[in-house]
C-alpha positions, 0 to 999 in steps of 0.5 A: 820425502825419503822413498828410495829404500828397499822395504825389505820387511814390508815385502813390497814398496811402501811408497806404493801401498794404499793409504786410504784411497791413495798411495803412501807416497802421494798422501804424504807428498800432499801433506807436505805441500798442503803444510807449506813445503815448496818444493816437495822432493821425493827421493826415489831409487831410480828415474824410471821405476814405479816409485818415480812414476807415482811421484809424477801423479802428485805434487812431488818432484822426484830426485834419484838416489840410485838403489837407495845408496847409503840408506835414509841418510844417503837419501837425505843428502841427495835431497839437500844437494838438490835444495842447495842447487835451487835458484832460491835456496830454502831456509829450512828443510822438512824431511820424513821417511815414507813410512808415516803417511798418516801425518797431518798437514797441520803438523807440518804447518806447526813445525814451520811456524815454530821455526819461524817464531823461534831461534830453534835450529831443529823442530820436531813434533811430539805426540804424547811421550814420543818424538816423530816425523816430519822433522824440520832442520834449518839449512844452517844445520845441513852440513852436519848431515854429511858427517861420517859419525852418524851411526844412527843417521839423521837422529844423531844430528837431531840429538846432538845438541838438545838446547837447539831443538824445539819440540812442538806438541801435536795431537797427531798419532801419524807422526809416531808411525813407523810402518815397516811390517805388514802387521804394522801397516794393517794396524794403521790401515785396516783392509776394508770389510767385504760386503758379506762380512756383516751378514 
């Protein structure tokens, strides 16, 4: 999970926003864990800040990209570096920004199943006409995320070779979320009405 950004348009750390009784960060970490991801890595901007402290409350493991250097692709590289150092290396990585906490664990399972049952190098969810997150990439593709010509970040790798991408249809509107502003946030997670509103 990529959670090291500055959240400048939101005005506060998106990772710590409420997403139905828990934070964006821990709701999405639980989604990834319940969907079959192990370990769940959360890329944070510092080891001792509030985002790292929140990671400790859930199933994720914090890895640091100081100050969110290099944007989302920089954070993805930090996570990939960590995965490569594990005693039992992963066969694939599922990655997502912290902006879409409403994605479902069933979607994560469908991505992993699609990868296991095919020769696809990349698996993406499709909700209606939109591709979304999380995205699964076989670790054989991982070196491409280090290329210098990724003006669009990870999207440049996903779009490079259409034939190696499997689209999995999902009934999960959370995959298409990109909650960058307070207005987008409140559209997905409306503030609870006060007790006096119905009088």
